[in-house]
C-alpha positions as CSV (number, residue, x, y, z in Angstrom):
1,X,-279.4,46.6,74.7
2,X,-276.7,47.7,72.2
3,X,-274.0,47.4,74.8
4,X,-275.3,44.0,76.0
5,X,-275.2,42.8,72.4
6,X,-271.8,44.4,71.8
7,X,-273.2,46.2,68.8
8,X,-272.6,49.8,67.7
9,X,-275.4,52.1,66.5
10,X,-274.0,52.2,63.0
11,X,-274.2,48.4,62.8
12,X,-277.8,48.3,64.1
13,X,-278.8,51.0,61.7
14,X,-277.4,49.1,58.8
15,X,-279.1,45.8,59.9
16,X,-282.5,47.4,60.2
17,X,-282.3,49.8,57.2
18,X,-282.5,53.2,58.8
19,X,-280.0,56.0,59.0
20,X,-277.8,56.5,62.0
21,X,-279.4,59.9,62.4
22,X,-282.9,58.4,62.7
23,X,-281.6,55.8,65.1
24,X,-280.0,58.5,67.2
25,X,-283.4,60.3,67.4
26,X,-285.0,57.0,68.6
27,X,-282.2,56.4,71.1
28,X,-282.4,59.9,72.6
29,X,-286.2,59.7,73.0
30,X,-286.8,62.7,70.7
31,X,-288.9,60.7,68.2
32,X,-292.7,61.4,68.4
33,X,-293.4,57.8,67.4
34,X,-292.0,54.6,66.0
35,X,-293.3,52.4,63.2
36,X,-294.1,48.8,64.3
37,X,-292.0,47.4,61.5
38,X,-289.0,49.4,62.7
39,X,-289.6,48.3,66.3
40,X,-289.9,44.7,65.1
41,X,-286.6,45.0,63.1
42,X,-284.8,46.5,66.1
43,X,-286.1,43.7,68.4
44,X,-285.1,41.0,65.9
45,X,-281.6,42.5,65.4
46,X,-281.1,42.8,69.2
47,X,-282.9,39.6,70.1
48,X,-285.1,41.3,72.6
49,X,-288.6,42.3,73.4
50,X,-290.1,45.8,73.0
51,X,-290.3,46.3,76.7
52,X,-286.5,45.8,76.9
53,X,-285.9,49.0,74.8
54,X,-289.0,51.2,75.4
55,X,-289.7,53.2,78.5
56,X,-292.8,55.3,79.3
57,X,-292.2,58.6,81.0
58,X,-295.0,61.1,81.8
59,X,-294.4,64.5,80.3
């Protein structure tokens, strides 16, 4: 979604108020969870739905 919106990670991190390191953890799938308010902020900034950026994978 970042590429589709022509936005860099740093810009998104600044818009939603998290560090680029935390955004990187989310992007790589290494986060154990995500707060709903963070998910909402990401979706608002990228003008998308949660299903556009989340993927379920069985471990």
